[in-house]
Structures are given as C-alpha cells and as structure tokens.
C-alpha positions in Angstrom: -2.1 20.9 26.2 -5.1 19.4 24.7 -4.8 16.3 22.8 -7.0 13.3 21.5 -6.2 10.7 24.2 -6.7 6.8 24.1 -7.2 4.8 27.1 -8.2 1.5 25.6 -8.5 0.0 22.1 -11.9 0.2 20.5 -13.9 2.1 18.0 -13.9 6.0 17.5 -15.7 6.6 20.8 -12.4 5.9 22.7 -10.8 9.0 21.1 -11.3 11.6 23.8 -10.3 15.3 23.8 -8.7 16.0 27.1 -5.7 17.3 28.9 -2.3 15.7 28.5 1.2 16.4 29.5 3.2 18.7 27.3 6.1 17.1 25.5 9.6 18.4 25.8 12.1 18.2 23.0 15.2 16.2 23.6 18.4 16.1 21.6 18.0 16.8 17.9 14.2 17.5 18.3 11.7 20.4 17.7 8.8 21.1 19.7 5.9 22.1 17.2 2.8 23.8 17.9 0.5 21.7 15.8 -1.9 23.6 13.2 -3.2 20.3 11.6 -2.8 16.6 11.3 -4.6 14.1 9.3 -6.2 10.6 9.7 -4.4 7.8 8.1 -5.4 4.1 7.8 -2.6 3.2 10.3 -4.1 5.5 12.9 -7.5 3.7 12.5 -5.7 0.3 13.0 -3.8 1.5 16.1 -6.9 2.8 17.6 -8.7 -0.5 17.0 -5.8 -2.6 18.4 -5.1 -4.3 15.0 -1.5 -3.3 15.3 -0.8 -4.3 18.9 1.9 -6.8 17.9 4.2 -4.4 16.2 2.9 -0.8 17.0 1.1 -0.9 20.3 -0.3 2.1 22.1 1.1 2.9 25.7 -2.1 3.9 27.6 -3.0 6.7 28.1 -1.7 7.5 24.6 -1.7 9.8 21.7 -1.7 8.6 18.0 -1.2 10.4 14.6 1.6 10.6 12.1 1.0 13.5 9.9 2.0 17.1 11.2 2.1 20.6 10.2 2.8 23.6 12.4 5.0 26.2 13.8 8.4 25.6 15.7 7.8 26.5 19.3 11.2 25.4 20.8 14.4 23.9 19.9 15.9 20.9 21.5 19.8 20.7 21.9 21.8 20.5 18.7 19.3 21.5 16.3 20.2 23.4 13.4 18.5 25.0 10.4 15.2 25.9 12.1 14.1 28.9 14.0 11.3 29.6 16.4 8.1 30.4 14.1 9.2 28.4 11.3 6.1 26.7 9.6 7.1 23.0 9.3 5.5 19.7 8.3 6.5 16.1 8.3 6.2 12.7 9.8 6.2 12.1 13.5 4.2 10.3 16.3 1.4 11.5 18.6 0.4 14.3 16.4 -3.3 14.6 17.5 -2.4 17.1 19.9 -1.7 20.8 20.4 2.0 20.2 20.8 4.2 17.6 19.4 8.0 16.7 19.5 9.5 15.6 16.3 13.0 14.7 15.1 14.4 17.7 13.2 15.6 15.4 10.5 11.9 14.3 9.7 10.5 17.6 9.1 10.9 20.4 6.4 9.7 24.0 6.1 6.4 24.3 4.4 6.9 25.7 0.9 5.8 29.4 0.5 2.2 29.5 -1.1 1.2 26.2 0.4 -1.7 26.2 2.9 -0.4 25.1 6.4 -3.6 23.3 7.1 -3.6 21.5 3.8 0.2 20.7 4.2 -1.0 18.1 6.9 -2.6 15.9 4.1 0.8 15.3 2.5 3.6 13.8 4.6 2.8 10.1 5.1 0.6 9.6 1.8 3.0 11.4 -0.6 6.3 9.8 1.0 4.6 6.4 0.8 3.4 6.8 -2.8 6.8 8.0 -4.0 8.7 5.2 -2.2 6.5 2.6 -3.5 7.6 3.6 -6.9 11.0 4.8 -6.6 12.4 2.3 -3.9 9.8 -0.5 -4.3 9.4 -0.9 -8.2 12.3 1.1 -9.5 10.3 1.4 -12.6 12.0 3.2 -15.4 11.4 5.2 -18.7 10.0 2.8 -21.4 8.5 0.4 -18.9 4.9 -0.1 -17.9 3.4 -0.3 -14.4 0.0 -0.6 -13.0 -0.9 1.2 -9.9 -3.7 -0.4 -7.8 -6.1 1.7 -5.8 -5.0 4.6 -8.0 -7.8 7.1 -6.8 -6.4 7.0 -3.3 -4.1 9.5 -1.9 -1.1 7.0 -2.0 -2.3 5.9 -5.5 -2.4 9.4 -6.8 1.1 10.0 -5.6 2.3 6.7 -7.1 0.8 7.5 -10.5 2.4 10.9 -10.3 5.8 9.5 -9.5 5.8 6.8 -12.1 4.8 9.5 -14.8 7.8 11.6 -13.5 10.1 8.6 -14.0 9.0 8.2 -17.8 6.9 5.0 -17.3 3.8 4.1 -19.1 1.2 4.2 -16.2 -2.0 2.1 -15.9 -4.3 3.3 -13.2 -5.9 0.3 -11.6 -9.3 1.3 -10.0 -12.8 -0.3 -9.3 -15.3 0.0 -12.2 -17.4 2.5 -10.1 -14.2 4.7 -9.6 -13.6 5.1 -13.3 -15.1 8.8 -13.3 -12.7 9.7 -10.5 -9.7 8.2 -12.2 -10.2 10.5 -15.2 -8.6 13.3 -13.0 -5.3 11.2 -12.9 -2.5 11.8 -15.3 -2.4 8.1 -15.9 -1.9 6.9 -19.7 -4.6 4.2 -19.2 -7.4 3.3 -16.7 -8.5 -0.2 -16.1 -11.1 -1.7 -13.9 -9.4 -4.3 -11.8 -12.7 -5.9 -10.9 -13.5 -6.7 -14.4 -12.0 -10.1 -15.0 -12.3 -10.0 -18.9 -10.4 -6.8 -19.0 -7.6 -7.9 -16.8 -7.2 -11.2 -18.8 -6.6 -9.1 -22.1 -4.0 -7.0 -20.4 -0.4 -7.6 -21.8 2.2 -8.5 -19.1 3.4 -5.7 -17.0 7.0 -4.6 -16.0 5.8 -3.7 -12.5 2.9 -3.3 -10.2 2.6 -0.7 -7.4 -0.1 -2.0 -5.0 -1.8 -0.1 -2.3 -4.8 -2.5 -1.8 -3.7 -6.0 -1.3 -6.2 -8.8 -1.1 -7.7 -10.4 -4.1 -7.1 -7.7 -6.4 -3.2 -7.7 -5.7 -3.3 -11.5 -6.3 -4.9 -10.9 -9.7 -2.3 -8.1 -10.6 0.6 -10.3 -9.5 -0.4 -12.8 -12.2 -0.1 -10.0 -14.9 3.7 -9.2 -14.1 6.1 -10.7 -16.5 8.8 -13.0 -15.6 11.7 -10.8 -14.1 9.2 -8.0 -13.2 8.5 -6.5 -9.9 5.4 -6.4 -7.6 5.8 -3.8 -4.8 3.3 -3.3 -2.1 2.8 -1.0 0.9 0.7 -3.7 2.5 2.8 -6.9 2.2 3.0 -9.6 -0.3 -0.2 -11.2 -1.8 -1.1 -14.5 -0.4 -0.3 -16.3 -3.8 3.4 -14.7 -3.9 4.9 -18.4 -3.7 3.2 -19.4 -7.0 5.3 -16.7 -9.0 8.8 -17.3 -8.0 10.0 -15.5 -11.2 8.6 -12.1 -9.9 10.3 -10.0 -7.5 7.9 -9.1 -4.6 9.0 -6.2 -2.6 7.4 -4.9 0.6 7.6 -1.2 1.1 8.0 0.1 4.6 7.8 4.1 4.4 10.7 6.1 5.9 10.6 9.8 6.4 12.4 11.7 3.6 12.2 15.5 3.6 13.7 15.7 0.1 10.8 13.6 -1.1 8.3 15.5 0.9 9.2 19.0 -0.2 9.2 17.7 -3.9 5.7 16.4 -3.5 4.6 19.6 -1.7 5.7 21.8 -4.5 4.1 19.6 -7.0 0.8 19.9 -4.9 1.3 23.7 -4.8 1.9 24.0 -8.5 -1.3 22.0 -9.3 0.7 19.0 -10.8 -0.4 16.7 -8.0 -3.7 16.6 -6.3 -4.2 14.8 -2.9 -8.1 14.9 -2.5 -9.2 16.4 0.7 -12.7 15.3 2.1 -13.2 17.0 5.3 -11.6 19.7 7.7 -12.9 19.2 11.2 -11.7 20.4 14.6 -9.3 18.2 16.3 -11.8 17.7 19.1 -14.1 15.9 16.6 -11.4 13.2 15.8 -14.0 10.5 16.7 -16.3 11.8 13.9 -13.4 11.8 11.6 -12.4 8.3 12.3 -16.0 7.2 11.6 -16.1 9.1 8.2 -12.8 7.4 7.3 -14.1 3.9 8.2 -17.0 4.5 5.5 -14.3 5.2 3.0 -14.2 7.2 -0.4 -14.0 10.7 1.0 -10.4 11.6 0.5 -8.1 12.9 3.3 -9.6 14.0 6.6 -7.8 16.7 8.3 -7.9 17.6 12.1 -7.5 21.3 12.7 -6.3 22.2 16.0 -7.7 25.8 16.4 -10.8 25.4 14.4 -14.0 26.2 16.1 
C-alpha cells in the first residue's frame, strides 16, 4: 500500500508518500480501506518529536488518529461488521491506504453523512464531549466557560455543554469574535481583554482547550468548589487554587459519543469547520498549513487527484 511514512523527526518535509507494508487485522480488529483521515495537533507534535517521551514513532512509521473508510477484511472474533461497511473512528497509523483498527473503536457512518467529511470528527468531537461530560461534569443551571471555543474541540465542547443545559460562555481571542458568532453559546467574551475578565462573575466550571496564560487567567475565575478541566494538562498556577478541582482529560474512544456527534453534524446542529481537503500524498502541505493555524480541519483524502 501507499502511506505517508516518517523516517526521522522533523518538519513537514519528513512526511514521505511511499510504499509501506500492508497491515493485517488480528483478533477483534478490522482492516479498513481508508477514504480519508485528518490532521490533528497530536500528529504535528509526533512528527516533530515533541511526544517522544510518551508517544514515540517506531521508524519507519506512520502516524494519524482519525479514520473513515470501508471495511476490507474482518479479523477473528469480529461481529457486527461486514465487508463494505462504511466506518469511522479513532485508530493509529491512519495516514495510509489501509489501516487496522480495533472493532470496538469504530462505528458505521450514519446515512447521509459524507464519508470524507466524517474523517474530521472522531478525535475532536470525542475530545470535546469528554472534556465536558467527563472532565467538568457541568449540569443544568451551572455556568461554564469554554476556552478556544472557535476551535474544533471548542465547538464540540460548547455544543455538549448546551446539551447538558448549562449556560455557556465562549472564550475566544478578540480577533475571533466574529467567528464566535456562529456558536450556540449564550455569551462570548474576549479572554485577551483583562478588563472584561475582571468583571466576570465566578464560574462553576471551565472547559479548557488552550492552556498557557489564558488558562491561568480562567482558573482564577472559577469559584471555590468549581471545576477546571483541560485537555492539555493543568495550568502552571494550579497549586495557587486548592479549592478548585483541576481535572486533566485524556480522550478515550467512545463510539456512542462519536455517533451522537456525527448525527448532530449531519443534522446541522453541530458544525466542525473544514478548512482544506487535499490528497494524502500532500500531507506535508497540510501540516504546513496547520502550523499557520486558523483554517479549520485539514482532511487528507486517499483517492483524491
């Protein structure tokens, strides 16, 4: 098969489109012929070598987490799937024409949802949902602020918090205010305007997708007994707020969440912005575009010209 193969850590130029061994499904696994995958921040970090301590690449290696495609073969013990089924989910080594994935980590693509665009959903929608449902546990009647609300994970977090009945504040940069108008949040605040932040009433929870200085400021706005949940780890000033529960969120594949989010996208209730659809062979160009930021999801399409 053809795949994007990495032989060393580095910039986008280390992503090479070349031959690679076909994977073989084992017990409880599916072999999927990939239709599309997408570029996530973790892919960029893995390629660069930033995750060598906890998520290294065995060279030569293939990266990628999102997957949409059709079932090509069934491993021993697999039930509930047939050859030809359209599926999507979270796996590893998805920048390739073929990919092996645990059957429990994929679901059938809902009717009416484009198979290419389905590749944008698995990691970000599962992460955004779990940030709220597992991390903050926010409930009806509570107020939550979501940082980085215009990002793909942020979009999903806002949607999930609204589904749970919370009052939702979309935290964005001042220059992103126009983009934030498309969200279903109750309020929008510029997290880089200190005066605005100082006037904000104490929050029941924060769902953080950005970390850094912004997260440190948001932590200070959480009331005693409140929750600060983040997909990027605890803010550096967490020790200064012992009365706030700080929860790191590590995404776990969950097909029930994935299908629910996908149906929301299909019905137009949730929008995950897609910035580019490019051929898999041009993954290096996609990584370069992602590094510049602000373009939405970048999809790598296997059979695109």
